[in-house]
N, C-alpha and C positions, 0 to 999 in steps of 0.2 A: 227607695228604702229609707225607712224612718230610723235615722242613727240613734235617736234618744230611746227607742224601745229596745235596743240591744246593748248588752253589757259584756265586755270581754275582760277577763282577768289574766294578766300576763305574769307568770312565775318565772323568775330569773334567779341566777345564782352568782356568787363571786368567783372570779377566775382564780387560777393559781397565782397570777401576777398581782391581783388585788389583795389576796390573802398574804403574800409575801410583803407587799408594801405596808399593810396594816401591822404586820408582825415586826418589821424592822424600821418603820416610820418614814423612810425615804427610799426612792427608787435606787439611788446610788448604794445605799447599805444593803439592799436586797440583792442588787447585782453583784456586789463584792462577796456576799455569802455564797451565792450560787456558783459563780466563776471560781471561787476559792475551793469548792468541791469538785471542780472540773466539769461542771455542766454547762449547757449552752443557754444563757439567760435570754438570748434573742428568741428562742422557742417559746418561752413564757410570754414575751411581748407580742409575738405573732399570734398566739392563741388568744390573748386578750383583745387584740385588734379585731380579729375574725368575730370573736363573741359579741363585741359591742357594736360591730357593723350589722350583724344579724339582728341583734336587739333593736337597733334604730330602724332597720328595714321592716321589721314586724310592727313597730309603732306607727310608721308611715302608712302601712297597708291597712292597719286596723282602724286608725282614727277617723277615716271618711265613712266607716261603716257602722261604727258602734262607740259607746262610751268606754273608756279605757281605765282600768285600775291595775297598778303594778304592785307586786309584793316580792320581797326576797325570800328564798326558801327557809331562812332562819326563823321566819315568823308565820310560816304556813300553818303550823298547828293551832295558831290563835285566829285563823281566818274563818269567817262565816260566809260561806258561799250561798248565793241566791239559787233557787231551784231552776231558774232559767238562764243562769250564767254559762257563757262558753269560756273555757279555760285553755290557755296556751302555755305550754312549758318549754322554755328554751334551754336545752342542755343535754346532758347524757341520759342514758336509760334510768339511772338511779334518780334523777330529779323527776322524771315522768312518773315513776312508781311511787315516789314519796308524796308527790301531788295527788295522785289517784287515790290514795288511802284516806284522804280528807274529803273526798267527793262522794256524791250519792246519785249516780246516774247522769251528772252533767257531762256533755261532750268535752273530751280532752284531746287536744292536738299536740303531739310531740314534734318540735322543730329541731332539726339538726344544724347547729350553727357552724359546723366545720366538717363537711362530709369527708374531707381528705384525712381527718384525724379520728373521727368517730364513726363506727359502723353499728349504729344502735338498732335493736329489735323494736324498740318503742318510738323510734324517731323516723316515721315514714316520709316526712316533709322537710323541705328547706324553706327559708323565709319567703322566697319569691312565689312559692306554691299557694300562699294564702290568697292572693289575688283571684285565684280560681276556686279554691276550696272553701274559704270563709263565707262567701255568699250562699253556698250550698248548706253549710252548717246553719247559718242564720235562718235559711228557708226550710230547714229540717228535711233536706233531700240529700242525704249522704249515707255512706256505709261505715259500719263501725264493728269492732270486735268487743264482746263483753268479757270481763275479767272478774272471776269469783274472788271475793275477799274472805279472810278469816276474821273471827271476832273473839276477843277475850273479854269476859266480864268478871270482875272481882266481887268478893263477898260484900264489900262496902260500896258497891255501885260504880266503880270506875270501869271504863270501857276503852279498848284499844283495838284497832283494826290493822290488818296486814294485807298487802298486795302480793309479797313474796313469801314471807315466813315469820313466825314467831320463834324466839328463843326464851326458854324458861330454865333458869338456873341461878348461878351465882355470878355477880358482876365481874369477878376476876377469873372466872372459868375454872375455879377449884371445884371440889366435889359438892354436889347439891344433895340435900336430904329432903324427901318428899313422900307422900302417898299418891299413887296413881289409881284412878277408878275408870276402868275401860270396859264397857258392856257388862257392868255389874261385877266385874272381878276387880279386887282391890289388892294392891301390892305395895309394900314398903320398899322404897328404892334408894340407892346412892349411885350417882352417875355424874357425868360431866355436863348434864343438862339435857333438855328435850328440844328438839327442832320440829315445828309443826308447819308444813309447807302447803301452799295453794297449788292449784294446777299450773299457774304461771311460774310459781317458785320451784317447781320440780327440776328445773334446769340449773339452779343455783346451789344453795347449801346442801339441799337433799342429794343432788347428784354427786357432790364431793364425798359425802358420807357413803354412798352406795358404791363408789369407786373403791373405798377401803374394804367394804364387805366382799366385793368381787375379788380383790387382791388376796384376801384371806382364804376365800373359798378355793381359789386356784392353787395357792400355796399348800393347802391341806387336802387337795384332790376331793373337794366336796361337791363338785358339779358346777354348772353354770348358774349364776344369779341372774334372772331375766331382767332385761331393760324395761322399766315401767314407764310408759308414756301417758301423758295426761294433757287434755285440752285446757286452754286458759278459762273456758266457761264451765268446765266440769263441776258439779255441785257437791264436791267433797274435799276433805283435807287429808294429809298423810302425815302421821307422826313417827319420829325415830328417837330412841333413846341413845344418847351418846356414851359409849364406854360404861355400861352398867356393871356394877360391882356386886356380885353375890357374896354373902357372908352369913353368920349366924342370925343376923338381925335384918338383913336385906335380901331380896330376891331379884331375879332378872329374867322373868318369863315374859312380861308384857313389854316388849322392846320395839315393836313396829306395828302399825295398824292404820286402817282407814277410818275417817270420821265422816259418815254420810250426812246429808242435809237433815235427817231426822234424828241424829245422834248428838251426844255431847261427850267430851272428854273432861273428867274432873281431876284437879290437882290440888293437893293440900300441903303447904310448906311445913317442914320440920327444922327450919333454919332460923337461928337466932338473929342473924343480920346479913346483909349483902345479897339477899335474894331478890331477883329481878324478873320482869317479863318485858321484853322489848320487840319491836317489830321492824322488819326491813333494815336491820342494822343501825337504826336511829337510837343511840344510847340516851339522848336527852329527853326522849319521850317514852317514859317507862312507868310500869306499875311495880310498886314494891311487893315482894313475895316472901315475906317473912313469917315467923312462927304463927300457926293458926290460920293464916290467910288461904282462903280457898278461891280457885278460879274455875270458870267454866269456858271451855274452848269449843267453838261451833262454827258452822258455815254462816257467814253474815248474810243478812237480808239485803244490804246495799251491795252495789257492784260498780266496778269500774267500766267506762265506756270510751274506748280508744277509737278516735276517727282514723280511718285507713283509706 
């Protein structure tokens, strides 16, 4: 196997131990802070040790087979991936999802660094599995699951992708004011924001909001709210308006809907400041959504490709 023809990008994250050490400058100060709160600092140390051991195991298994590039999750939004790159994310589900939204069909392997601690949906492999799996991925002889992504395009040309969901609203989660255009119906709304979920994201924020709907329906004897199931590869998105407020100037009729592959959802901001669009819970990667800004929400052409 020609090592020079293959490139693997390893995406890593800082452990809680590393974050504490950076915050408090020394291990001793970090230990004092954690133990002063009554927590077990040795758990942080054990997690760090397990993570770094898994990271080193991955490096050692990949180097004989491919050129290696490492990047921290903090810089992933600036990374330009090659179309033939193979990507390995070592961490929890969130790291795999955050990595996936910057890819466009490159195979992604999720590595669980600590199976006794994490039970990840997107972490099918442990570090040692790479000895068996990576040669198959390099040889393009592997199984994968496709993940549909969402896409937001702003009026001024900015683009944002999501693996789980988008949030459109105010950065501090106060009332958002905007116009919504869904299937040529236009409504002026005031709400706590809009959540737009992919099929994969239907088990996240969407599920939480639906639990509230079911509780209210049960309390008022309105019947059962059906469980909506969606496959990761389904080519549609689902939007929900959080806590819409009807008034003399605002309506609350367009509160839930599907966005198919051939449709778009349009939103126009009526907010003077603090309006945002962010995806997958990452507040550092946002589009400003202030007065006059229009965004178009659609099913993305690009997709995630998780090796299984």
